N, C-alpha and C positions, 0 to 999 in steps of 0.2 A: 634601601634595600635595592638588591640586583635581583632581576627578574632571572628564569633559567632558558629564557629565550631571547628571541632580539625585541620583545615589547618594551615599552616603557614603563620605568616601575619609579615612585617617588620618594624621597627621604622626608619626614620631617624633622626639622629642628629640635634638639632634645636628645638628652642620651641615656644609657644603660650602662650598668656595671659590666666591665668585660676583665677579661684577663689581661695583665700587664703583657706589653709588647713582647718583652725580651723572653717571657715564659712560653709566648704563642711560638716566637721565633723558635725558641729552644726544643720545643715539642715538636715542630716541622724538620728541623734537621737530624732530629732522631729517626724522625720514620722515614728521611729521604732516602736511607741504603735500603728500602723495602720499595722504595718506586710508589707509594701511597699517593703523595702530593699530588694535586691535579692543578696543571697551569693553565689559567683563563686570562683572556684580555677582555678590558671592559672601556666603553666611551661612557664619561661623566660630564653632564652639562648642569653648571651650576649658575644660579640666577640670584639676584640680593645685591648688597653691598659687598661686592667682591672685586672691585676695582679702586686701585689709588690707596689701599690698606693693607698691602704686603702679601695678598691672598696668594700669590704664584711661587714668591720665594718659600712660603709657608708649606704650599704642597711641595715644592721641590725637598725641601728639608725631611717632610714626613714621609715621601716616598724612599729617600736614600735610607733612612732610618730602619723602614720596613723591608728592605732589599727587594723594591719593584722597580721597574723598568718602564719608560714611557715619554710623553711629552706633556707639558701645561701650556696653553695660551688664552690669551684674552679674544676674545671678540668684539664686536661693536656693543655686544648686550649681556654678555655672559664669559664664564670662564670654562674653558672646552679641557678635558683630560682624558688622555688616551694613555692606559696603565696596563701592564702584563704582569701575573706573579700567579704565586700559590694563591688559590680560592680562599681560603681561611682569613689570610692576609690581607688579601681585596676586602673581603666583610671590614677588616679591622680599618683598615684605612677609609672607606666611607664613614665608619661611624667616628674616626678620630678628624677628619674633614669638620664636622660639625662640633665636635666636643672640643677641642683644642683652636679654632679657629682664632685668627689674631684679633687684637680687642676691637678695633674697630670696624671688623667684620660683621655681616649680618645676612646668614644663607636665609633664602625665601623657600627655594627649591632645588634637589637633587635628582636628576633624573638621568639615572644607568641604563645602558644596552651592553649586552655581551656581543663581542665581535669576533671573526673567524681568528683561531688560534693559527691558522698555517700562515699568516702573514709574516714577512719577514721580519726576522728577529732585530730588537732595538737594544743598543749597548746602554746601560746608565738612562738617568732620566735629566730630561732637559727641559729648559724653558724656551720656547721658539717665539720668533716675531709676532706681533698680533695680528690678527685678522681684521682687517679694515671693512670687512663687510658690512652691508647695510641690516640693522636691526629688523626684526617683523614684529609688531605687536600682536598681530591676529594671532602669530604663533607661539606667543607668552616670551618671546625673547625681548622683556622688559630690562631697561638701562637703570642701575641704582648707582648716584654720583656721592660720594663722601662727603660728609661736611668738613668743616675746618676743625681742627681740636688745637688745643695750647700742647708745649712741650710735654712729652712723656717723661717720667722720673728719670728713665737711661740719659735721656738727652740734657736734662736738668743737670745731672751729676757731670757729663762730660764738660757742659757748657761753665760748671761752676770750678772745675779741677784746671789749675795752674799748669799741669804736665800734659791735659789733652791739647792734640792740634787746634781742637773745636774751642780752645776756652776764650770765652765771652763773644763764641759767633753767633751774632745777631739772627740769624736765618737757621739755626739748626734745627734738623727733623730726621726723621727715620720711617721706616714702614709704618711704624704704630703711631705716628704722631705728625701734625704739621699742617699747612694750607693744602685743602683739596678742592672745594667747590669755588674759591675764589681764582684761582689758576687754572681750572681747565678750560681750554680754549676749544676742545672737540675731542671726541671720543673715537678708538678706544684710547683711555688712560695711559699713554707713555709719554716720555718728556716731551718730544717734539711736538704733542698737542696741548702742552701747558706754558706758560708764560715763565717758564726756566728754560725754554727752546734756546735763548740766546747766551747762554751760559754754557760755555765749553768746560767739561770735567778735567781738572788736574789728572796728571797721572795716580795720585794718592786714591782721589775721589772714584776714578774709572776702575781700580782693582777692587775698591770695597764693593762697586756696584755690580761687579762681576765676580764678586766671591760668596758661593753659596753658603759660606759658614757665617756670613756678617749680617750685622742687623740691618744693614743700608743696601742689601741684596736687590737690588731693582729696584730701589727708593728713587721716584723721579724727582723730587726736590733736591736731592743730595747735592751737597755745596760744603766749602769750606771759606777761610779766611781767602784763600789763593786765588777760587776761581768763582765764588759766589757773588751776588749781588753788592754793590758796595754803598755804603752809609753816607750822606752827606748833612751839614748843618751849614744854613746860612743865617746869619744875624740882618734883620731886618728894621727901619726904622719908619715909623707913623710918615705918609707923604712921601718916600723914595723908596717904591716897591720895584716897580719895572721888571717884573718877575719873568724869565725865560721858560718856556714851556720844557726847554732844554735844563732845566737847572740843574739835574743831578750830571749833566754831562759837561758844564762849565769848567768845572775843575777850581770853583771859587769856595771858599769856605772851608771849615776842618771835615777830614774824611775818616771811616774807620771809628776807631776807638776814642779818636780826639771830637769824633762827631758826637759821642753821646755825653762825652764829658761837659762839652760847651752847651749841648740842649739841657743838661741838668743845671749847669750856672745859670743859664737865662731864665730858668724856672723859679730857682733859689732867689735872684734877684727881682722876682717880681715880675717877670715876662709873661707873655701867652704864647705859645709854643703850637705850632703845627705840625704833626706827626701823621705820617703815611703809614697807618694800620694795615690790619689783615685785609679788611673788606672797602676800606678807602680813608681819606684823610680825615683825622681828628684834631679837637681842639684840646689844648691843656694847659692847666696853670696850677700853682701851689695851692690846694685847697682852704690852707689856713689865711691867705693874703686876701683880706677884704678888698682892696684897689685890684687886684689881679682877676678875682671874681667878677668884680662889677665891670670891667673893661671886657673878658669874655662875655658876660650878657650881653653888653652893648654890642659887640661886634655879631652876636647871634643874632640877635634882636628877640632875647628869650628873656623877660623882666623878672618872670617868676616861677615859671617851673622848675620843679627841682633837677639837678645837675648831678651824674653819677660821680663816683667816686674810685679810684684805682690806688691800691695800697698793695705793697711789697708782698704781705703774705697774711696767713690767716692769724698769727698773733696782733697784728695790726688791726685786723677788722674787727677780733674780737673786743680790742680796746675802743672801738667806736661803737659797735652795735652789739645788740643781744642777738646771740647765736643758738639755735638748737639745733640738733643733730640733721635734720632735714636741710636747714640752711648752709651748714658747713658742707653736706655731701654736693649740693648742688656748686658751691663757690668753688671745692677743687676738682669736679667733674670735668673731664675733656673738653665740654664745651664752653668753660670759662663765663657765665652769663652774669649780666649784671641781678642782683638779689636786694630784693628791698627787705629790711630788716630795721627793728624799731633802736633809735640812739640811745646807747649808754650815757645814763645820766647820773649816776654814782659813784664816777671818779673822775675827781678834779685835775687828775693829771693831764685829761685830753682837751682842757681848755686851750683853744688856739688852736689845734688841730685842724678843724672843720669851722671856718667863716661860717656867719648867722647868713650871709647871701647864698651860701651854695644850696639849701634847701629851705627856704623861709617859710616859718611856721611849722614845718614838719616834724612830726616826732619819729620820722621812719627815715632811714638815709637809703641811698642806692649804692651797693658795694660791689665790686670786683677784685678779683685775684687777675694778675696777668695774662691774657690770652695768646700771648707769644713771646718768643724769647726778647724781642726788640722792647718789648714794653716792660719784660722783668728786669733787663738791664738799665732801663731810664727809672724805673719806680726804685730801684737800689741806689742810684747814683742820687736821685733827689733826696732819698732819706725822709721824707714826710708823704703824708696822703698827697695825691694830683685829683683836681677835676679832671675828670675825660669824658668827652661828649662829641658828637657826631659833626664833623668839619661842613656845616651849611647853614644857611640864614633858615631862619625859623619858615615851617611851610616849603622848602624847596628841599630837592633830592640830595642825597649825601654825594658829596664830591670825591671820583674814585680813581680819574685819569688825571695824568701829569698835566694834560693840557688845559685841565680845567682851573687847576692850582692858581693862576694868575686872577682867576675871576674871585677864586675865595679870599684870596691875600688882599684885593682890591677893597673889602669889607674893614680890613683893618685900619683904614686910610681915616676913617671918621672916628675912630677911639678918641683922640683927643677931644675933638667939639663936644662928641656926645656925653662924655662922661669927667670932661675936665682933667683928664689924665695923661700923662706922656709913659705909655708904657712899652718895652722892649718886645720885639716880635721876632719869633726867630722859628726855621721851617728843618725839621728831621725827616729825611725823605730818603729815597734809595732808586735804583734803577730797574726794580724788578715790577714788570706791569700787574695792576689787578683787572683780571678777567671781568668781573662781574662786583658789582655794590652789593655790601652788604652788612648793615648795621648791627650792634649788639642786640642780642636778645634780653629780655628782663621778666623777671618773674616773682612771685613773692609767695610765700607758702603759707598756709591756712591748716586748719585740724583735720580737714583732709586731704593735704598734701599742696605739692606746687600748682600754681595755674599761672598761664603766660601773661604778661601784658602786652609784651612783643615778643615773636619767634621770629629769629632770623641767624645770624652768625652762630655757629656749633649745634642747630638743630635742622637747620634746612641743607638740603634737601631730603630730608627722611621723608618716608611716605605713613599714609594712614590706609590701612586695609579695610576697604568697606564691603568685604563679603561675607557679613553676618546672617544669619538665620533670615532666609525669606529676601535676601538682596542678591538678585542673580546679575551675574557678567551682562553686560553690556556692550553699545557702541561706542566710541570714546569721545570725549565731550571736553569743553572749555568752559570753565566757569571763570566770570571775570572781576568777581568781587565787587565791593562797593565804593563810594566815592570818598570815604575817609579811611583812614589806616589802611590803605588797600591791599590785599593780597589777591593772587589770582589761583586756581586749582586746575590742574592737568589731570581728567581722570582717564584711565585705561581700562582695561577689563574690569579690575577690583582694585586696582592700586591707585590712590589720589596722591598726584605729588601736590603739596602746597608750597606756595614760592615765598621766598622770603618776605619780610615786609616791605612795600614799595613806597608808601606813605600817601599823602593828599592829592587826589586828583584835580585838583582846583588849579595847581600850577604845570605848566606847559611841560617842563622838564622832564615832572615826575610823570606825565604822561609818555613821552620819548622814553624814558627808563622803563616805564611799565611794558609797552610794545617791544624793547629790546630783549627784556627778562622771557616775554611768552615765547619769542621765536626760539631763544636760546632753551627753555625748555622742553619745545616741539622737537627741537635739533637733538637734545639729549635724549629723550625719551623716544622717540622716532613715533610719535603720536600726531596724528592728522584728525582733528576732531571733526567729526560729522554732525555737530550742535553746537550753540553759543549759549550759555546759562547766562541771564540778568537781572540786575535790582528790578523791581516794576517801575522805579522812577523814570519816568520819559525823559528826564534832562538829565541823568546820572553821564558822567566822561566816559567810565568803563564801555556803558552800552554805545555812547556815539563812538567810542576807539572800534568796538566790534563792529558796527555797522559799515565803517568805512575799510577796516584791514582786514576782515572774515566775511565779504558779503557773499550773498546765495547759500549761506549755511541757515539752517532752521534757527529759531531764535525763542529760547523757551523764559518767560518770566518767572521770577520767583518772588512772592511778598518777602520782605525785609523780614520782619519777624520770623515767619515761617522758616527762612534761611538759618536765622540765628539758632532755633529748634533744632534743626536738622542737622548743623554741627556737631550736637552734642550726640544725636541718634546715631551719626555717621562714625564719631569716636567710639561709642559703645558697642558698636554692631547690631543694632536694633534694626529687626527686619520691616520691610516694608509693610507688614499686616499687622503689626503691635502697635494698638492704641497708645498715645501719651498725652498726657496733660502739659503743655508747655507754657511756660510761665517768661515772657520776655519783657524784659524793663530797659529801654535806654532812652536816649536823648531825643532822636530824631529818626523817625522810618517813614516812608510813604505807604499810607492806607487810603481805604476808601470808607465813606461816611454811609450809614446808614441810608441815605436817599442818593447813593451812586457818587456824590460829591468828594473831589481830593481830601485827605486829611492828613495830620500829623498823629501818627501813632507812638507809643511806646511805653503804653502800662497795660501789655495784651496778655489775656490766657488763651490760647489756642487748643483745642482739640486737633492733635497732628496724628495722622498715618500715613507714612509714607511720604507720597507726593501730596498727598492732601492736607488741607487746614479749613479749620472752621472757628471764628472767633465765638468764643465762649463767654468770656467778660473781658472787661476792661475799666480803666481809669477814665471818671467823668470827663467826657472834652470840655475844655474852655476856649472860647474865643482868644487868639495870641495875635495881636497886632505886631508888625516891624521885622518878624522874619529874623534873619540873623541879629538885630539888633534887640532882639529879647535873648537870643543866646548867649549874649556877651555882657548882657547886663542886667543879671539876677533880681534887680531893684524893680526893673519892670514886669518882670514875670511874677515878681511876690505880688505888684499893685494889682495886676490883672487878674490873679487868684483870689484877692480877697474883695476886688471889686464885684467878681462873679458870683462870691459868696454873701455879698450884702454887709461887708464887715468894714467899719470904718477906720483906715488905716491911717489918718492925719497925724497921730502921736506915735505911730511907730516907727523904727529905723529906717525901711524903702522910701518914707513918704519924705525924710529930709536929702534925699538924694535927687529930687527932681525938683526941677523949677517952676512956675506957673505956665510958662508956654509949653513946656512939656508935657505938663499934665491936663493941660488944656487938649493937645493933640492927641493923648491916650483917649480923654474923655470922648474926643467925636470919633477917634476909630470904632471905639467900643461901642458906640450910640447906632453907629451906621453900619457895623460890620465890615467896613472897607479896609482891604489887607488884612483881614483876620482869619486864619484857618484853624479850624478846631482841631485843638491838641489834648491828646490824652497822654502826653508824655510823663513816666514817672522820672525821669532826670529832671524835666523842669520842674516839677513837684519839689523833688529835693533841693535845686536851686532857691525855689521860692521861699522855703523855710529857711535857707541857709541866711537870706536877707533879712527876714521877718525877727530872729535872734540877734541881727547885729554883726553876722560873722562875716559876709561876703555879699557885696554890692556890684562891683564889676569884677570880671575876669579878664585874665592873658591868656590863659588856656585852657583846653577842653576840661570841662566838670569842676573846674577849681573850686567853685561854692559847693558841690556835692563830697567832694573828697574832704574839706575842712570841715564840713558836718559830721561826717563820718567820723575823723579826729577826735573831734568834740566829745562825739557819744562813746568813743574807744576808751577816751580818757574817764568819762562818767563809768564805764563798767568797772574800770581798777579803782576808782574812787571808792564804787558801790561795794567792791569786796572788802577794801579795807575798814570801810566802814561797819560792815556786817558783822567784821571778827572782832572790831573794839567797841561795839554797842549790845544791847542786850541780846538774849539767846532768842527774841520772839521776832527779832528785827526781820524785815524782808526787802525786796525789791518795791514791792507795793508802796512800803512806806517813805522810801527813797526817790523813787522814779516814775514820772506821772504817765498815767494809762490814758490813750488816746484810741478812740477806734473810728474806723471807717465806717458809711453805712451801705448796705447792699440793696439797691433797686432792682427792678428787672423790666425788661421789654422784649417784645416778640419781631422777630427780622428772619424773614424770608423762611418761616415756621419754626425758628429755633429761637428758644427763651436764652437772653444775652442778659448778663449779670452786668449792672455799672456800679462801681464804687464810687460815692460821694467821697470827696475829702472836705467836705465843709463841717463836719464837727469837729475834725482833726484841727483844722485852721483854728476854728473859732476856740479851742482849748490851749491853741499854742498862744495864741495871742492875749489870752486871759491870763498864762501864766509868765510870759513876758511884761505884761502890765503890770503883774504883783512883784517883779523882780526875780522871778524863780532862777536857780542857775541855768544858763544855757546850754550847758553840757549833759544836764538830766533833762532837758527838754530835747536836745537833740537824739539822745537815746532812747525817750518814749517816743519818739516821731519812728526812728529805726523799729521799733517793737510794735508800732501799729501797721508799717507795712508788713511785717513777719506775720503778723495775726491775720491780716486781710488776705495773704497767700495760703494760709493753711484754710480759711474759711471757704474761700472759693475753690480750692480742691477738694475739700470734703464735700462741698454742694454739689460737685459735678461728676466725681469719681464713680459712684454707683451708675449713674445713668450712661457714661460712656464705659463702662465695664475696665476699668484699670486702675492701678494704684502706682504708675509709675509717673513721676513728674522729672522733667527738665527744665532746668534754669539757665538761662543764657541773656545775654545783652550787654553793654556797658556798665548797667548799673551794678550788674553783678561782678564787677571789678572790686566792689565793696566788700572787704574781708568780714567785716562786723555783720551785715547783713547776709553777706551767704552763708556764713558759718552758723548765726541764729535761725535762718529760714531754714536751711537742711537739717538741723538738728531738729525744730518744730514739727516739720513734716516728717519725717522719721517716727518720732514720738507719736505720730497721728495714724501710723501704719505705712506710710508712703516709701517707695524706693526711689531715691533722689538720685538722678543724674546730673552731671556738671562738667563743662570743657575742661579737659586737662591734656590734649594733645595741640591745640588752638586756642587762641584768647577768646574769653567770651564777647571780647566787643568787635568792632567790624572788621578786624585782622580773621576773624573766623568765617565770616559770611560765604567767602568763596567754597570752604568743604560744603558747608548745608546746602548750597545751590548746587552744587555738584550730585550730591547725594538726592536732592528732589528733582534735578535733571535726569539722572539713571532711572529713577522710579518711572518717570512720564515717558522715556523713550523705548520703553521695553514694549515688544510687541503687543504684549497682552492688554497693556494700558491706552493703548494710543487712541481707543473709540470711547474710554471713559470720560466722564465730564470735567476730568482735570484738563481735557483740552489737546488738541493736534497742536504739534509746537506750529507756530506762524514763521514766514519768511523773511528776512531782516529787508 
């Protein structure tokens, strides 16, 4: 709303019903003869996602529609409009800026000032050159960069129309769609600041770009067949690569339309294809070809972890997986993420479309629709589902620069030796550079809605606003996230910018990618952090990076599981003074034992209030020998748990995995305590049970054993429903599913009563059921429900003392859809309000947001002298 003087006023997003524009104009024209209309000039400053989304052309069209005069321009951090006209139409103009904003726009604030009416008159309404002035975070001039999106329906219609000049154009886009985050080099967002700078517009595109009535008016990535990037396909053979970094400039191979046709032929013939996607290079092959899938896995060094599938359209997706409304909305959204959905097994016609090796033993498939016009053309040309996965070796960052392509292709030379196959290798690339790597996002849908497994393309760099009740603005900071599934978070006054998925920081290339992305975000958002927030683990890579690259700033340590819970509180706008019970279940997190010794946590119940946390309950710690060796070998975890509980394991499945030498080493370590850290991890307990029941003894990707245990339990829930429906009316779950229970003991630490959950009774009952041959799926479901019951029991026991009925669930174990849904339902039945992650993943990909939330609390002037501690200097 505009004020009556020169003071600032704010407009909030959201509209109200108003008279149609034509009616307003007609009424004003009728009154013009009487001299009643009042002419005003106003200056509007708009922040939010308003650059790169067609906002200035939209403003231009709207102003002309309302017969207003003036200008609109981008600054580095905002859109500035100076507009003159009849006061009532100016009011309407301000309202329609919000109500009719472009699809990709998101207005954070609209500030209006009245200007001097006596200024020289301006004819018409024009878009003027962008102001490259430096943004000022302290004044609220925050930059918002748009995420990459799939082609809009208007562009798709043109791409599929033989009469259109952009028919089958692989880079078609407009102001409502296309690449943004991955092509922007600097701000403000204009063509010279993007990776399209090297492509000179042809006369036809130039005319569209400057035509206010055209959908591509000031669309920065505008291009066509005559002036846009060029596709190139090259056919390579194992052992003969010698790929030049200038592969797209050599002139060798097929180009343009022929490149797509040749790439499709290579896939259909059983080859592996390297595709230059939106945010990096990807590997693709025929999803139904066992040999091609095996070759791709060997190249990527990824033996078991499920691979994503690209399908041409929603009809194909429905043929492969069961889709509800929420899954279809995600698949067809502009973000085009990978969506995990249950395989369809009731249709024999899909036999052969997806090879067993795509997602071994998994009842779910990760499916996606084309995220770019190039992917759509390729999928249609192949005519069958494609495996599509990031172009990197397992554990390494995504390849995205042309000069990195040779290193990626070198991996294919080993294909023949590794899997005994001779596969064709092709490269489908182009000459538009990628400014920043951005992998595909991954989500699953549960009863409470979608949950991120990985947050990246299509969603980054959207923001999280943490200015909830009791959360005051404060100094800017950088939270560097965790060692695994790393993301970082840059926090301004109230807006948190969470980065795309970076990866595991064990790899040096990932560390370099992390640093480059941090620099990029700081440049984009003009935020110079006054403090760095790190995980409490003394040896984590992000912490070391901060010490080297951001010296002299205060460093705030945040305990790993506190950060998990704080990420939920930040998402839901929970104030710093609101007490919450946090349930943080994961595989590994640095903690401190009762005597001050280092310990591995992961089955934690915390009392959390803002930047403070207190451990109120946890899983019984078990001395865990072997470190990483235990993590990748669930049978070792099982043997340790059984030994700790005094349960003989000689006749159980995990015992068959160990020879006499390893058994002797384990026994010696457990007897002496050498190399054994106390471990209270819920993730490791899931691993142990998966081995005890015979599901998974060794893993090739994180949480493989726990995932397979969840899938077995999920099959039991379906079987239970079917059995109940066919059985007598009095049949219940108790008749079909075993009932296991943890026991709760207590001890006092620093004056606080702490509950300790002993899994001994659960493990003893599981072992007894395994020995009598009880169905492993029923055992798996019984174990899940024991964890649910434990969570409810602890929350009930501590709620009154803590004065709260809010429970926040987070940590990697809560990627388990069955556990999350049954725990949430049971807690709600018990009268609790349940909060879960929705904007960031519950795994370590959400840690940085939680760290930022805690860091903000501790940096507030009123908090610095509290027991949370003065920030230390690195």
